[in-house]
KOLBAKE-46984 format. One line per field, with one value per residue (C-alpha): residue number from 1; residue in one letter; x, y, z. Coordinates in steps of 0.1 Angstrom, whole numbers, always signed. Layout:
<marnus>
num	(NUM  ...)
residuo	(A  ...)
x	(X  ...)
y	(Y  ...)
z	(Z  ...)
</marnus>
This chain:
<marnus>
num	(1  2  3  4  5  6  7  8  9  10  11  12  13  14  15  16  17  18  19  20  21  22  23  24  25  26  27  28  29  30  31  32  33  34  35  36  37  38  39  40  41  42  43  44  45  46  47  48  49  50  51  52  53  54  55  56  57  58  59  60  61  62  63  64  65  66  67  68  69  70  71  72  73  74  75  76  77  78  79  80  81  82  83  84  85  86  87  88  89  90  91  92  93  94  95  96  97  98  99  100  101  102  103  104  105  106  107  108  109  110  111  112  113  114  115  116  117  118  119  120  121  122  123  124  125  126  127  128  129  130  131  132  133  134  135  136  137  138  139  140  141  142  143  144  145  146  147  148  149  150  151  152  153  154  155  156  157  158  159  160  161  162  163  164  165  166  167  168  169  170  171  172  173  174  175  176  177  178  179  180  181  182  183  184  185  186  187  188  189  190  191  192  193  194  195  196  197  198  199  200  201  202  203  204  205  206  207  208  209  210  211  212  213  214  215  216  217  218  219  220  221  222  223  224  225  226  227  228  229  230  231  232  233  234  235  236  237  238  239  240  241  242  243  244  245  246  247  248  249  250  251  252  253  254  255  256  257  258  259  260  261  262  263  264  265  266  267  268  269  270  271  272  273  274  275  276  277  278  279  280  281  282  283  284  285  286  287  288  289  290  291  292  293  294  295  296  297  298  299  300  301  302  303  304  305  306  307  308  309  310  311  312  313  314  315  316  317  318  319  320  321  322  323  324  325  326  327  328  329  330  331  332  333  334  335  336  337  338  339  340  341  342  343  344  345  346  347  348  349  350  351  352  353  354  355  356  357  358  359  360  361  362  363  364  365  366  367  368  369  370  371  372  373  374  375  376  377  378  379  380  381  382  383  384  385  386  387  388  389  390  391  392  393  394  395  396  397  398  399  400  401  402  403  404  405  406  407  408  409  410  411  412  413  414  415  416  417  418  419  420  421  422  423  424  425  426  427  428  429  430  431  432  433  434  435  436  437  438  439  440  441  442  443  444  445  446  447  448  449  450  451  452  453  454  455  456  457  458  459  460  461  462  463  464  465  466  467  468  469  470  471  472  473  474  475  476  477  478  479  480  481  482  483  484  485  486  487  488  489  490  491  492  493  494  495  496  497  498  499  500  501  502  503  504  505  506  507  508  509  510  511  512  513  514  515  516  517  518  519  520  521  522  523  524  525  526  527  528  529  530  531  532  533  534  535  536  537  538  539  540  541  542  543  544  545  546  547  548  549  550  551  552  553  554  555  556  557  558  559  560  561  562  563  564  565  566  567  568  569  570  571  572  573  574  575  576  577  578  579  580  581  582  583  584  585  586  587  588  589  590  591  592  593  594  595  596  597  598  599  600  601  602  603  604  605  606  607  608  609  610  611  612  613  614  615  616  617  618  619  620  621  622  623  624  625  626  627  628  629  630  631  632  633  634  635  636  637  638  639  640  641  642  643  644  645  646  647  648  649  650  651  652  653  654  655  656  657  658  659  660  661  662  663  664  665  666  667  668  669  670  671  672  673  674  675  676  677  678  679  680  681  682  683  684  685  686  687  688  689  690  691  692  693  694  695  696  697  698  699  700  701  702  703  704  705  706  707  708  709  710  711  712  713  714  715  716  717  718  719  720  721  722  723  724  725  726  727  728  729  730  731  732  733  734  735  736  737  738  739  740  741  742  743  744  745  746  747  748  749  750  751  752  753  754  755  756  757  758  759  760  761  762  763  764  765  766  767  768  769)
residuo	(M  Q  Q  Q  A  V  E  H  L  D  V  L  T  K  T  G  L  K  T  G  V  S  R  P  R  G  D  V  H  R  D  G  D  Y  H  R  A  V  H  V  W  V  F  A  E  R  T  Q  E  L  L  L  Q  R  R  A  S  C  K  D  S  W  P  D  L  W  D  I  S  S  A  G  H  I  S  A  G  D  S  S  L  I  T  A  R  R  E  L  E  E  E  L  G  V  I  L  P  K  D  A  F  E  L  I  F  I  F  L  Q  H  S  V  I  N  D  G  K  Y  I  N  N  E  F  N  D  V  Y  L  V  T  T  L  D  P  I  P  L  E  A  F  A  L  Q  E  S  E  V  S  A  V  K  Y  I  S  Y  E  E  Y  K  R  L  L  V  K  E  D  S  D  Y  V  P  Y  D  V  N  G  Q  Y  G  Q  L  F  D  V  I  E  K  R  Y  K  E  N  T  V  A  R  S  L  T  L  Q  K  Q  I  S  R  Y  A  P  V  S  L  S  A  E  L  S  G  L  S  D  L  D  R  E  A  L  G  F  V  V  K  A  A  T  V  M  D  E  I  F  L  L  Q  S  W  Y  S  N  P  A  L  R  D  W  L  K  E  H  G  D  T  S  E  L  N  K  L  K  W  S  Y  Y  Q  I  N  K  S  P  W  S  S  L  D  E  D  V  A  F  L  T  T  A  D  S  A  I  R  L  F  S  N  A  T  R  T  V  R  D  W  K  G  V  E  Y  R  A  A  F  P  Q  L  K  P  V  G  A  N  F  Y  P  P  D  M  D  K  M  E  F  D  L  W  K  D  S  L  E  K  D  E  Q  K  E  A  T  G  F  F  S  V  I  K  R  H  S  E  F  I  L  D  S  Q  Q  S  D  N  K  S  S  S  H  D  L  Y  I  T  P  Y  S  E  E  Y  Q  S  L  L  A  K  A  A  D  L  L  H  K  A  G  D  I  T  N  S  P  S  L  K  R  L  L  H  S  K  A  D  A  F  L  S  N  N  Y  Y  D  S  D  I  A  W  L  E  L  D  S  K  L  D  V  T  I  G  P  Y  E  T  Y  E  D  K  L  F  G  Y  K  A  T  F  E  A  Y  I  G  I  R  D  D  E  A  T  D  Q  L  K  L  F  G  D  N  L  Q  L  L  E  Q  N  L  P  M  D  S  A  Y  K  S  K  D  V  K  A  A  P  I  R  V  I  Q  L  L  Y  N  A  G  D  V  K  G  P  Q  T  L  A  F  N  L  P  N  D  E  R  I  V  K  D  R  G  S  S  M  V  M  L  K  N  V  S  E  A  K  F  K  H  I  L  L  P  I  A  A  A  C  V  A  E  E  Q  Q  E  H  V  D  F  E  S  F  F  T  H  T  I  C  H  E  C  C  H  G  I  G  P  H  T  I  T  L  P  N  G  E  K  S  T  V  R  L  E  L  Q  E  F  Y  S  A  L  E  E  A  K  A  D  I  V  G  L  W  A  L  R  F  L  I  S  Q  D  L  L  S  E  S  L  L  K  S  M  Y  V  S  F  L  A  G  C  V  R  S  V  R  F  G  L  E  E  A  H  G  K  G  Q  A  L  Q  F  N  W  L  Y  E  K  G  A  F  V  W  N  S  E  G  T  I  S  V  D  F  T  K  I  E  G  A  V  E  S  L  S  S  E  I  L  T  I  Q  A  K  G  D  K  E  A  A  G  L  L  L  Q  K  Y  C  L  L  T  E  P  L  K  V  A  L  K  K  L  E  N  I  Q  V  P  V  D  V  T  P  T  F  P  I  A  S  N  I  L  Q)
x	(-463  -431  -402  -371  -341  -313  -280  -248  -215  -182  -162  -121  -91  -72  -59  -84  -82  -115  -117  -141  -169  -200  -222  -258  -250  -265  -241  -210  -216  -228  -192  -169  -159  -139  -161  -162  -181  -182  -182  -191  -188  -200  -183  -195  -160  -173  -188  -161  -188  -195  -231  -242  -271  -293  -298  -331  -343  -350  -308  -295  -260  -263  -295  -312  -275  -255  -232  -213  -233  -241  -228  -236  -220  -208  -228  -213  -202  -204  -178  -170  -174  -209  -218  -206  -227  -256  -259  -259  -286  -310  -302  -301  -315  -287  -274  -238  -212  -181  -161  -176  -162  -125  -116  -94  -82  -92  -99  -105  -128  -129  -163  -185  -219  -250  -238  -216  -241  -228  -194  -179  -146  -149  -126  -142  -139  -139  -150  -150  -176  -165  -197  -192  -220  -241  -266  -304  -318  -352  -336  -326  -351  -343  -348  -371  -360  -322  -323  -342  -328  -297  -278  -247  -220  -184  -160  -138  -172  -178  -141  -146  -178  -160  -131  -152  -171  -205  -233  -254  -228  -216  -180  -149  -111  -99  -69  -61  -71  -100  -82  -73  -105  -100  -62  -72  -97  -71  -40  -67  -79  -54  -29  +5  -1  +38  +50  +33  +43  +80  +73  +60  +87  +114  +97  +95  +130  +141  +130  +155  +133  +147  +136  +134  +131  +147  +154  +124  +143  +145  +105  +88  +61  +36  +50  +52  +16  +7  +27  +2  -25  -2  +7  -31  -38  -13  -28  -56  -34  -30  -69  -69  -40  -54  -86  -65  -43  -79  -113  -113  -83  -92  -117  -87  -69  -94  -97  -63  -55  -90  -75  -37  -36  -59  -26  +11  +3  -25  +0  +28  +0  -9  +31  +35  +4  +15  +49  +27  -1  -21  -20  +8  +41  +63  +96  +83  +73  +36  +29  -1  +12  -26  -58  -94  -96  -77  -101  -127  -161  -189  -227  -252  -284  -304  -285  -312  -349  -355  -355  -366  -338  -313  -298  -283  -251  -219  -191  -152  -145  -122  -90  -76  -42  -25  -20  -44  -26  -47  -49  -85  -79  -99  -123  -107  -126  -112  -84  -65  -82  -117  -97  -82  -115  -132  -107  -109  -144  -139  -134  -96  -100  -119  -92  -67  -87  -89  -53  -44  -32  -62  -94  -105  -122  -156  -183  -220  -232  -215  -233  -267  -263  -250  -278  -305  -314  -329  -305  -309  -273  -275  -236  -230  -197  -197  -167  -164  -141  -148  -127  -104  -121  -155  -140  -126  -149  -154  -112  -105  -125  -112  -76  -83  -100  -66  -45  -61  -59  -21  -21  -40  -15  +21  +39  +61  +42  +56  +40  +9  +6  +12  -13  -39  -33  -31  -65  -79  -66  -79  -115  -114  -91  -71  -33  -13  -14  -4  +21  +40  +35  +55  +83  +85  +83  +109  +104  +123  +90  +90  +59  +49  +13  -12  -14  +22  +39  +24  +42  +9  -7  +7  -16  -6  +13  -14  -27  -14  -14  -17  +14  +27  +61  +67  +103  +129  +148  +185  +201  +235  +232  +210  +233  +261  +240  +231  +262  +244  +213  +236  +251  +218  +220  +257  +247  +219  +245  +266  +242  +255  +229  +221  +219  +190  +169  +185  +168  +178  +162  +166  +151  +177  +160  +162  +171  +160  +177  +151  +154  +122  +101  +66  +56  +20  +3  +21  +53  +49  +74  +111  +117  +123  +157  +146  +120  +116  +85  +64  +57  +32  +50  +33  +51  +83  +83  +78  +91  +113  +114  +122  +142  +138  +163  +159  +191  +182  +165  +200  +221  +198  +201  +236  +247  +219  +220  +247  +278  +269  +262  +293  +314  +296  +295  +321  +358  +376  +404  +377  +354  +373  +358  +322  +314  +285  +291  +293  +261  +242  +260  +247  +214  +213  +224  +198  +169  +186  +187  +153  +151  +173  +171  +138  +103  +84  +91  +84  +73  +89  +50  +58  +33  +40  +40  +57  +81  +57  +26  +47  +67  +33  +40  +77  +80  +88  +117  +132  +135  +146  +170  +182  +181  +206  +232  +231  +236  +268  +277  +270  +293  +321  +314  +313  +344  +363  +352  +365  +337  +335  +365  +387  +385  +353  +358  +364  +341  +309  +314  +320  +294  +272  +282  +270  +238  +230  +227  +208  +182  +176  +166  +133  +124  +122  +85  +93  +105  +137  +146  +143  +162  +188  +191  +194  +222  +240  +236  +245  +280  +285  +282  +307  +331  +328  +315  +339  +328  +356  +365  +353  +320  +325  +323  +345  +349  +373  +379  +391  +359  +332  +334  +327  +302  +283  +284  +269  +241  +235  +233  +210  +183  +182  +175  +148  +132  +137  +123  +92  +104  +81  +93  +128  +119  +106  +132  +159  +141  +133  +170  +188  +161  +172  +185  +221  +243  +261  +231  +214  +250  +248  +212  +216  +248  +226  +198  +220  +235  +203  +208  +182  +166  +152  +142  +110  +105  +86  +83  +82  +75  +44  +37  +34  +9  -12  -18)
y	(-685  -679  -698  -678  -688  -707  -682  -698  -688  -693  -717  -707  -724  -716  -686  -672  -680  -690  -728  -724  -744  -729  -741  -733  -712  -737  -763  -739  -731  -770  -780  -754  -744  -711  -686  -645  -617  -578  -562  -522  -497  -466  -440  -406  -385  -355  -375  -406  -428  -459  -473  -509  -526  -554  -589  -598  -627  -651  -648  -684  -670  -647  -634  -601  -592  -556  -562  -545  -515  -537  -574  -599  -627  -623  -645  -665  -646  -609  -589  -573  -535  -540  -563  -538  -512  -534  -547  -509  -502  -532  -533  -498  -481  -461  -455  -444  -440  -460  -436  -430  -472  -475  -511  -511  -547  -584  -603  -640  -653  -692  -693  -727  -723  -736  -767  -776  -770  -735  -734  -703  -704  -665  -639  -611  -574  -547  -513  -480  -453  -421  -395  -363  -366  -389  -398  -393  -425  -422  -415  -456  -479  -510  -549  -566  -601  -588  -558  -549  -520  -490  -471  -451  -457  -442  -463  -468  -480  -501  -520  -518  -537  -564  -569  -578  -601  -584  -609  -583  -580  -605  -614  -602  -605  -571  -581  -602  -590  -572  -546  -530  -510  -494  -489  -473  -448  -441  -434  -412  -390  -386  -382  -357  -331  -312  -349  -351  -317  -332  -364  -343  -313  -346  -361  -329  -323  -354  -333  -302  -274  -265  -236  -249  -226  -225  -201  -190  -168  -198  -199  -184  -156  -180  -211  -189  -179  -221  -228  -210  -236  -268  -258  -254  -285  -302  -292  -314  -343  -339  -340  -371  -387  -381  -398  -426  -429  -431  -423  -398  -384  -354  -346  -351  -327  -296  -302  -303  -270  -252  -257  -259  -222  -226  -242  -250  -291  -283  -266  -295  -320  -296  -292  -330  -341  -318  -336  -372  -362  -390  -396  -420  -413  -424  -428  -451  -475  -462  -457  -433  -402  -391  -409  -406  -384  -358  -360  -339  -339  -346  -346  -369  -349  -383  -411  -423  -414  -375  -359  -325  -298  -326  -316  -356  -373  -355  -381  -386  -390  -427  -440  -472  -469  -497  -481  -504  -522  -519  -482  -467  -488  -518  -523  -522  -556  -570  -598  -616  -649  -628  -608  -638  -660  -630  -621  -659  -660  -628  -628  -625  -583  -579  -594  -573  -545  -556  -557  -527  -498  -476  -489  -494  -525  -518  -534  -538  -543  -514  -494  -507  -498  -460  -455  -476  -493  -530  -555  -568  -573  -594  -604  -636  -614  -587  -569  -548  -527  -488  -471  -442  -418  -423  -427  -397  -381  -346  -336  -352  -329  -298  -315  -318  -286  -266  -290  -282  -243  -249  -268  -242  -216  -233  -227  -258  -285  -319  -301  -288  -327  -340  -318  -324  -360  -363  -342  -365  -396  -384  -387  -420  -438  -448  -433  -453  -420  -394  -418  -419  -380  -378  -400  -378  -345  -323  -290  -263  -268  -300  -314  -352  -356  -383  -418  -437  -453  -483  -482  -471  -503  -528  -557  -564  -534  -531  -497  -463  -430  -397  -375  -340  -331  -295  -282  -264  -285  -282  -283  -286  -314  -333  -334  -347  -377  -392  -413  -433  -439  -446  -478  -494  -523  -526  -530  -556  -578  -580  -583  -606  -634  -663  -652  -668  -640  -609  -589  -583  -546  -528  -494  -467  -446  -406  -389  -349  -334  -307  -280  -288  -262  -277  -311  -326  -363  -390  -372  -378  -383  -388  -370  -389  -379  -389  -413  -436  -435  -448  -483  -496  -529  -525  -492  -503  -532  -512  -477  -478  -459  -416  -407  -374  -363  -338  -318  -297  -320  -339  -311  -305  -337  -343  -309  -317  -350  -372  -351  -350  -391  -398  -375  -394  -432  -437  -440  -408  -420  -425  -393  -376  -399  -389  -363  -351  -364  -396  -393  -376  -398  -434  -419  -416  -450  -465  -449  -463  -495  -497  -500  -533  -566  -587  -571  -592  -630  -664  -685  -723  -734  -716  -687  -650  -627  -597  -594  -572  -598  -625  -609  -590  -573  -582  -566  -529  -536  -559  -536  -510  -530  -544  -507  -500  -527  -530  -493  -498  -525  -507  -479  -502  -516  -482  -473  -506  -498  -463  -444  -429  -419  -441  -412  -422  -456  -452  -423  -440  -471  -450  -423  -454  -465  -438  -438  -469  -457  -425  -448  -474  -444  -447  -473  -510  -509  -485  -501  -481  -488  -524  -527  -507  -528  -562  -547  -531  -570  -590  -564  -566  -606  -609  -583  -557  -535  -532  -523  -509  -509  -474  -478  -465  -483  -487  -501  -532  -524  -558  -574  -548  -556  -595  -588  -562  -587  -614  -596  -585  -616  -632  -603  -606  -645  -641  -617  -636  -667  -647  -665  -651  -674  -667  -631  -634  -657  -627  -601  -619  -628  -596  -568  -564  -542  -553  -544  -519  -503  -503  -487  -459  -452  -445  -420  -403  -400  -382  -361  -351  -352  -347  -377  -363  -328  -309  -288  -254  -238  -202  -199  -218  -201  -173  -188  -199  -168)
z	(-111  -128  -120  -112  -130  -109  -108  -121  -111  -124  -109  -100  -95  -58  -74  -86  -123  -144  -150  -184  -158  -142  -117  -103  -67  -44  -59  -54  -17  -12  -29  -15  -52  -57  -69  -71  -56  -52  -22  -23  +8  +9  +28  +38  +39  +59  +91  +83  +85  +65  +55  +64  +54  +73  +55  +54  +73  +46  +34  +34  +50  +80  +80  +101  +107  +98  +70  +37  +22  -9  -24  -45  -66  -97  -120  -151  -172  -160  -149  -112  -119  -138  -106  -82  -98  -102  -70  -54  -80  -72  -36  -21  -54  -59  -97  -99  -127  -128  -117  -82  -79  -67  -63  -33  -26  -32  -4  +0  +23  +39  +59  +69  +84  +86  +102  +74  +45  +34  +23  +11  -6  -21  -38  -27  -52  -26  -36  -23  -32  -14  -10  +6  +32  +39  +18  +35  +47  +28  -4  -6  -20  -5  -22  +3  -8  +5  +27  +55  +67  +63  +87  +89  +114  +123  +106  +140  +156  +134  +137  +173  +169  +144  +166  +200  +174  +181  +175  +154  +127  +101  +114  +94  +106  +107  +118  +87  +52  +57  +76  +46  +42  +77  +70  +36  +53  +81  +62  +37  +63  +94  +75  +83  +57  +66  +61  +28  +16  +23  +2  -29  -28  -26  -56  -75  -71  -89  -121  -133  -145  -178  -205  -240  -269  -307  -330  -351  -380  -402  -407  -432  -419  -430  -413  -379  -387  -390  -358  -337  -350  -345  -313  -305  -321  -298  -264  -276  -275  -240  -232  -253  -235  -199  -212  -222  -188  -167  -173  -147  -152  -168  -138  -115  -138  -132  -96  -89  -111  -98  -61  -69  -50  -22  +3  +0  +1  -31  -47  -47  -56  -88  -95  -95  -112  -140  -143  -145  -161  -134  -102  -103  -100  -130  -113  -85  -103  -109  -74  -67  -48  -46  -34  -45  -15  -35  -63  -80  -64  -90  -84  -96  -91  -99  -82  -57  -54  -49  -12  -5  -4  -9  -44  -49  -42  -42  -47  -56  -88  -84  -93  -83  -61  -87  -121  -144  -168  -195  -187  -204  -235  -219  -195  -158  -149  -180  -180  -205  -205  -215  -242  -257  -253  -273  -299  -308  -320  -340  -380  -388  -398  -365  -347  -366  -353  -317  -314  -335  -323  -328  -310  -274  -263  -244  -231  -241  -207  -194  -221  -217  -178  -188  -211  -191  -223  -216  -226  -260  -274  -303  -299  -275  -261  -237  -255  -284  -309  -310  -332  -316  -345  -324  -294  -292  -320  -306  -295  -329  -347  -329  -336  -375  -379  -365  -385  -416  -409  -401  -439  -457  -445  -445  -477  -473  -498  -479  -443  -457  -471  -439  -418  -439  -445  -404  -397  -423  -403  -374  -381  -406  -382  -414  -404  -432  -457  -431  -414  -451  -452  -418  -435  -462  -446  -453  -437  -413  -389  -379  -365  -347  -341  -336  -321  -317  -286  -267  -236  -218  -224  -200  -205  -239  -257  -285  -278  -290  -271  -286  -284  -301  -308  -326  -329  -355  -377  -368  -407  -394  -372  -395  -426  -400  -393  -429  -423  -400  -426  -453  -431  -418  -443  -436  -397  -409  -424  -400  -368  -344  -348  -379  -414  -417  -398  -418  -437  -475  -475  -448  -452  -442  -414  -422  -391  -386  -356  -341  -314  -297  -290  -274  -267  -254  -249  -236  -226  -191  -164  -180  -213  -243  -261  -298  -312  -341  -360  -373  -353  -380  -392  -430  -431  -417  -441  -471  -465  -432  -404  -396  -366  -345  -323  -299  -294  -269  -247  -248  -240  -212  -196  -204  -184  -152  -151  -171  -160  -119  -123  -137  -114  -82  -100  -125  -117  -115  -140  -166  -161  -187  -209  -205  -234  -251  -286  -275  -255  -284  -311  -294  -287  -327  -331  -305  -326  -360  -344  -341  -380  -381  -364  -364  -368  -391  -385  -393  -363  -363  -378  -408  -399  -404  -377  -358  -326  -310  -314  -301  -273  -262  -225  -229  -260  -253  -224  -248  -280  -261  -246  -279  -298  -269  -269  -304  -307  -289  -310  -341  -332  -325  -360  -378  -364  -376  -409  -406  -409  -375  -353  -331  -307  -300  -284  -251  -246  -261  -233  -203  -215  -214  -181  -169  -192  -175  -143  -153  -169  -142  -123  -141  -124  -132  -141  -170  -204  -206  -167  -175  -205  -188  -159  -180  -200  -169  -149  -182  -186  -152  -149  -179  -163  -187  -160  -128  -94  -77  -39  -33  -47  -84  -113  -145  -182  -186  -222  -228  -221  -230  -270  -263  -239  -257  -287  -269  -255  -285  -301  -273  -276  -314  -316  -290  -312  -343  -329  -310  -283  -256  -228  -233  -234  -200  -185  -195  -180  -150  -144  -153  -143  -108  -87  -80  -55  -76  -88  -55  -40  -73  -68  -29  -37  -62  -40  -12  -33  -49  -88  -107  -122  -152  -167  -164  -197  -198  -235  -240  -276  -273  -238  -260  -286  -259  -238)
</marnus>
């Protein structure tokens, strides 16, 4: 008779972190070691019932009692979601894809049974699988050694039985942490639809609808024809971005769109989803405004054994209420420690790919489970790298085909080169040449398309999301801005930081001003005013970067948002200083200043690195703050050199103050919002911003210059040293909603000033119809 292998469990600290030690399961329970397990609850939506299993009589804990639908320890080296899926299959014979499983909470269980011989200190990842109807009992294939029977019971009845500690049921404290299970279900299915509609209306009203157009008369006939293909390629960026946000996101989008006209509430859900491009609200620190109960219904016909006249399991495509920090770039149950241990085991070039912009990280065990293959992986690690060109192959092939068609048509040589090289990059995963082509673009039709920004990856800030911006170049405004590019090296030489950190060869970022006629992909929630690309440090070092300013977006925000904010929050005698020229000029300077200051750095041990790699999750917020505050410093410097008019002086500081309040409204989860809170609170602490008795804020012109310079110096030095600890402490101290900000935000809420704009694009709409 073959001896069964002893199951080993990872031993955890009291806070749930892996210690790196694993021990036999029996020893873990004998000694009360902290470890991890999964609970999977199957819930039938139409009957409001939970599935319970009766534990087998041979179990070493709670034999013969009714318990969770399916549960089990996470074996050493295994992951949470894979274990949840595997336990459901092994115990009940139910095979479901990962999008059926929603992690609803983590529960720490302490219990001692069997006369003190079984000590359970267990972190439980609690998953909910929401099916439309109960699964027929004859469809289950029960694992005899674990389960003796299954039954459905109304969740309210089950809760009552637990409250009265019925001896037929494994005990759970429903007044403690475990009550969250019932709270989640109750909140979802007993909601007040009128109240929910009002909440969604209020959330939507924070965005002022604007129609953005551009004058096409300057385009050649061939470029107009090419524009049609480029806009269609841009819509593919939307498809990829939805997938990058979360794996069930495309199904959710399709479902909401399909049901958008079935009720007033569904119409509001669909409207707000279109703004956020996910179930998480950008302006509310990514709090979910939808639940899995709002999501798509999917049919999995071979989830269980066949039952006559039953088509199979219909389930809701799940998403977690807390937005996953790693989006869909990493396995949802992967933590930093697992990633770092795996990364350290790789060769140098593989490490570069793992932390690079254009790859996703996946699990062998998930691939094996999905493909129903036997486990014969050669690698000792579960994680592996998949390049974007492979992960999004069919969508990128479609976009590449459209860009090649546009490239064949256009008569602009630089646009032709960009479109063909970008199409090639989509298929090769090598974006270097296409980024150079983008830097050298000199065309009336301005196109930015591809994977660029890394804000969505809040785990490490490594992975780039797909986006597209299509516009018509504003030649007059572009010519006016040459001043900034021409003086970038002068600004670098005079930056308020130690000369040892200054670069001798800053590449001036050419600036293009466009009138935006379409955007797509990662353009959710608040709309950007400008962007500075590429983010590839190799290109920034060799060739510099380039900037695109979206003038019609800036004008829309200034009119609909900044002027009303200034009227409410800025001291009356300083309101006249808020003007569009200052607002737009600082936006330009902000983008220019991404190109100066530390990028590639030398660490104290002599090793070369980059600011992005060293500061990790703090990088984006600090880089946004740097560009902002150094941008303000730079404007003052250019005025002192007689390169800009002295008349800008007061208006740039007061417009910046109004802009601070505007950006903090995006929430302190978002990089720009974090960066602005840091700046506002620093300047307030230094007396440069003054909170007046009537609740308005004004600029103290005698203190603002010194305060701007001191914060510029602080941030630049942290970046130059790659000092992650100092970055974290600075953000921790100043990224707060201080009293002046709270009062200002409350005022704006009361008078309902929009927080941002949501654009429609008539030209693109005509093309896509």
